N, C-alpha and C positions, 0 to 999 in steps of 0.2 A: 686840288685837280688840276692838270695841265695836259694839252691834246699836243700831238704832233702833226706837223705837215710838212708835204715834200719840201726838199731842200730847193730851192730857185733862185735866180738872179736877184727877185723882187724880196727876199727876205730879210726883214732887218734886225732880226737877233739869232747871231750863233752862237748864245752861250753854251749852248749844247746840243750837239747833232751825234742823232742817232743811227747807226749804220744796218745793214740787214745783216740780221742775225743777234741783234741786242736785245730783240724779242721778237716774238712770232709772228706779231702784226707788222712788222717794220721790215719792208719789202724792200727800201734804197732811202738812200740818205735823208736823213730828215730833222726839221729844226723843230725841237720842244717850244710850243708857242705861250710864252710865259704872260707874252701882253692880254690871253684870257684867262689866265689864273683864277680859279674859284672855289671857295668851300663847298663841300657836299656832305650833308647831314645823313647818317644812318637812319634817324627815325624820323617820323611823319610821312604824310601821304605823298609826300617827293623826296623822299631818302629812299636812301639804299637799299633798304630792307624791303620797303613796299615796292617797289620796282622791280626787285629781284623776286618776289613772292607772287606778283602779277606778268611774270616770264616779260616784260619791260625792258629788261638788260639781261646779258648773258656775260656771267663773268669768264674771265680771262685769265691765264698767266701770268702769277705775278712778275715784276721785273727782278732780275739777279741783281743782286743785293751792290753788286759794283757798278751796274749800271743807274740804278738805284742813287747810288751817290753822286755821279757823275750829273744825274737830272735834281739833284740837290743843290751841289754846289753850283751849276748854272743858273738856278735860280737865284743865288745868294750874288751872284756876278750881274746877272741882266740888269738892263738900266727900265727894262719894259715889265719885270714882275713887279707887282702891288706891296708895296714897303709895309701894308699891314698885315703880311703874310710871312715876314721876314723871321719873328721869333718864333711861330711856331715850327717853319722849318727850323731854325737852329736848335729846337726841342725834339725834335725828331730824326735827326742824322743819324743815318746808320753805319 
């Protein structure tokens, strides 16, 4: 899981820049924040399924396949993306 942050002069990583229209939550140029990438499980008390069932998270539209591939490619290029996740991204390329 990665987040996107507003693109400003102080952004360290520009491996993947999203623009308004790439996703309904992106309203201006934003950098994918690979430095804070993390795994998020479906199961367990803090997993996706439990948080969804308790209304602590609200699902949003998925990324378009082409945009997801840009995010994946950026992860593989980023110096900030944790190496331990590289194989997982490579295995799940769209």
